[in-house]
C-alpha positions as CSV (number, residue, x, y, z in Angstrom):
1,X,0.0,0.0,0.0
2,X,1.3,3.4,-0.9
3,X,0.2,6.8,0.3
4,X,1.0,9.9,-1.7
5,X,0.6,13.6,-1.0
6,X,-3.0,14.8,-0.9
7,X,-4.4,11.2,-0.4
8,X,-7.8,11.0,1.1
9,X,-7.9,10.5,4.9
10,X,-7.5,6.8,5.8
11,X,-7.1,4.6,8.9
12,X,-5.8,1.1,8.3
13,X,-4.2,-1.9,10.1
14,X,-0.6,-2.9,9.6
15,X,0.7,-6.4,9.3
16,X,4.3,-7.1,10.1
17,X,6.3,-5.7,7.3
18,X,8.5,-3.0,5.8
19,X,7.5,0.6,5.8
20,X,9.3,2.9,3.3
21,X,9.3,6.6,4.0
22,X,10.3,8.9,1.1
23,X,11.3,12.3,2.4
24,X,12.5,13.4,-1.0
25,X,13.0,11.7,-4.3
26,X,16.5,10.7,-3.3
27,X,16.1,10.0,0.4
28,X,14.3,6.8,1.5
29,X,14.1,5.4,5.0
30,X,13.2,1.8,5.7
31,X,11.6,0.5,8.9
32,X,10.4,-2.9,10.0
33,X,7.1,-2.8,12.0
34,X,5.6,-5.6,14.0
35,X,2.0,-4.6,13.5
36,X,-0.1,-1.6,14.2
37,X,-2.4,1.1,12.8
38,X,-1.8,3.9,10.4
39,X,-3.7,7.2,10.1
40,X,-3.2,9.6,7.2
41,X,-4.9,12.9,7.5
42,X,-4.1,16.4,6.1
43,X,-0.9,15.1,4.5
44,X,0.4,13.8,7.9
45,X,1.0,10.1,8.5
46,X,0.9,8.6,12.0
47,X,2.0,5.1,12.7
48,X,1.0,3.4,16.0
49,X,3.0,0.2,16.5
50,X,4.2,-2.0,19.3
51,X,7.7,-2.3,17.7
52,X,9.5,-0.5,15.0
53,X,13.1,-0.9,13.9
54,X,15.3,1.2,11.5
55,X,16.6,-1.3,9.0
56,X,20.0,0.6,8.9
57,X,20.4,0.5,12.7
58,X,19.0,-2.8,13.8
59,X,21.4,-5.1,15.6
60,X,21.8,-8.4,13.7
61,X,21.6,-10.4,17.0
62,X,18.3,-8.6,17.9
63,X,17.0,-9.3,14.4
64,X,18.0,-13.0,14.8
65,X,16.2,-13.2,18.2
66,X,13.0,-11.7,16.6
67,X,13.1,-14.3,13.8
68,X,13.8,-17.2,16.2
69,X,10.9,-16.2,18.5
70,X,8.5,-16.0,15.5
71,X,9.7,-19.4,14.3
72,X,9.1,-20.8,17.8
73,X,5.6,-19.1,18.1
74,X,4.4,-20.6,14.8
75,X,5.1,-24.1,16.2
76,X,2.7,-23.5,19.1
77,X,-0.4,-25.6,18.6
78,X,-2.5,-23.3,20.9
79,X,-2.5,-20.3,18.6
80,X,-5.4,-19.4,16.5
81,X,-5.4,-19.7,12.7
82,X,-5.4,-15.9,12.4
83,X,-2.4,-15.6,14.8
84,X,-0.6,-18.3,12.9
85,X,-1.2,-16.5,9.6
86,X,0.3,-13.3,11.0
87,X,3.3,-15.1,12.4
88,X,3.9,-16.9,9.1
89,X,3.7,-13.6,7.3
90,X,6.1,-12.1,9.9
91,X,8.6,-14.9,9.3
92,X,8.3,-14.4,5.5
93,X,9.0,-10.7,5.8
94,X,11.9,-11.1,8.2
95,X,13.6,-13.6,6.0
96,X,13.2,-11.3,3.0
97,X,14.9,-8.3,4.7
98,X,18.5,-7.5,3.8
99,X,20.4,-6.0,6.7
100,X,23.4,-3.8,6.4
């Protein structure tokens, strides 16, 4: 999902994934978010999330711990199908990220 300048107001849920912020045509910042809610109103984007990590600054050990916990969580037979779907998605996203 992309939001450009002058987009209509929107509130939406976030799944675990990558958020790209373009401050200018040449400057892009990448963040990994666990989950959350976004609100875009009057050309201002607000992101409410439990965890956010700057891809350039995340510690590789911390990243490995997040991935290991997700892989452990997906094996739990007590989680709901919805929770399992989100954890599977989280694992897929984490494995696709390239860290500096």
